[in-house]
C-alpha positions as CSV (number, residue, x, y, z in Angstrom):
1,X,36.6,132.7,9.4
2,X,34.3,135.5,8.0
3,X,31.6,132.8,7.2
4,X,31.8,131.8,11.1
5,X,31.4,135.3,12.1
6,X,28.3,135.8,9.7
7,X,26.8,132.7,10.9
8,X,27.4,133.3,14.6
9,X,27.7,136.7,15.2
10,X,26.4,139.0,12.5
11,X,22.9,138.7,13.1
12,X,22.9,139.9,16.7
13,X,25.4,142.8,15.9
14,X,24.4,146.2,16.4
15,X,24.3,148.6,13.6
16,X,27.5,150.1,14.3
17,X,29.3,146.7,14.6
18,X,27.8,145.7,11.1
19,X,29.3,149.2,9.7
20,X,32.6,148.2,11.1
21,X,32.5,144.6,9.6
22,X,31.5,146.4,6.2
23,X,34.8,148.4,6.6
24,X,36.8,145.5,7.4
25,X,35.8,144.0,4.3
26,X,37.2,146.9,2.1
27,X,40.8,146.3,3.4
28,X,43.2,144.3,1.3
29,X,43.7,140.8,1.7
30,X,47.1,141.3,3.3
31,X,45.8,143.8,5.8
32,X,43.0,141.7,6.9
33,X,45.4,138.5,7.6
34,X,47.5,140.5,9.5
35,X,44.6,141.9,11.5
36,X,43.0,138.4,11.8
37,X,46.4,136.8,12.9
38,X,46.7,139.6,15.6
39,X,50.0,140.9,14.1
40,X,48.4,144.3,13.2
41,X,45.7,146.5,14.9
42,X,42.7,147.3,12.8
43,X,42.7,151.3,11.8
44,X,39.8,152.1,14.1
45,X,38.5,150.8,17.6
46,X,35.3,149.3,16.3
47,X,37.0,147.4,13.5
48,X,39.6,146.1,16.0
49,X,36.6,144.8,18.2
50,X,35.1,142.8,15.1
51,X,38.5,141.8,14.2
52,X,39.1,140.4,17.7
53,X,35.5,138.5,17.7
54,X,36.5,136.9,14.4
55,X,39.9,135.9,15.7
56,X,38.2,134.2,19.0
57,X,35.9,132.3,16.8
58,X,38.3,130.5,15.2
59,X,39.8,127.4,17.1
60,X,43.4,127.1,17.7
61,X,45.5,125.2,15.3
62,X,48.1,122.8,16.7
């Protein structure tokens, strides 16, 4: 999930979005899992925006 974001989105991201991504990486693995599954919202709107992009970049699993 993260590699797809890095490959497809990060290079075009604004400095604010890059900072939000860096803050996401400071979260614990269980928190990241909940954010990327949409169970829990990220702690701030910028981080939530990045989490939504990461979620959207992954294909649905059957």
